Steps between C-alpha positions, in 0.01 A plus 500: 500500500461158349230649285726762348596370153841678491600365834420142387689541171796282409668569169756695294475879518744734322776241484461388860323224688211655699360321799202660660498513883185294519643206300469190715790279601348202334467697170867599534617141571310369194548774241701409197588864457641521858699178451643644178598836634514469882558137606620612843154646564325188375720290728429720800125525442485119488646471846333790682191332638246216465287490180197655671710803615679531164166524331418828679838641629645765266848604415405864597409374848818318533706811413286743697548297825874606475625186674879442467452145392204532264561256226336694231673821596845330502432368150391835369810673634725255314290551189558883524129583529357841515177569697228719350327707769193716446349770709276803446794692345584244234716190456866431553737218451739427783784251553349222705767546775370853579170363625648351817581696821525237766358154598140497392518879423434632151582842354153498337254746651211275629259794454592604149721261313382196297742240385390441144764247383854410405707544181785249435746487217421228238736200514739499206721229359763390749298622799341289764370516860418264784373501857571269802429511865544306828229496758497377864467128492232518777259632242501870552439652156725797520835464334811497713685563181385570144699604191412618154751537224495646154799468267615587144730249334711521193592140424635362828594833629275687748498868402251641742325372813232629734450333828243560770504321840247498786481552785830683489409815694196713601380533145504279186845552348680455175865415532639770271871427568475134371 
């Protein structure tokens, strides 16, 4: 899938930021476009693995593993991402949250569905996002807590906020009551 142009695409499409499922973590961490419109994802991608792994690991793989503490997934949830999925019947866009059914269990059909990429709203004035995590000090790479936040400000007042925290249950989860 790393040879499919569309799945490696990173750019603006129809007023949204499109990130192909085969875009590598290192490309996300270093992309000016990602830093402009999805800083939380750039932050997460920079922390996910060592440089050698980040050069080959993809955001689609991070999401498809459906782990409750997946850094990329947590960031995408806070950024209100939609997933584009293709199969032999066509394509559909789904809220990212609907892809997860349990720890390490995806709603994607492994025999028919292909995760093409993700659509995110473009960052507008007064909007920002960030990602942070804590890992086990003994060196285990999995986060014991990670958080992504997106917010809309009007001056000093926060008008809207989206927060995703992991691991907070059996599936990656956005805290909608925040």
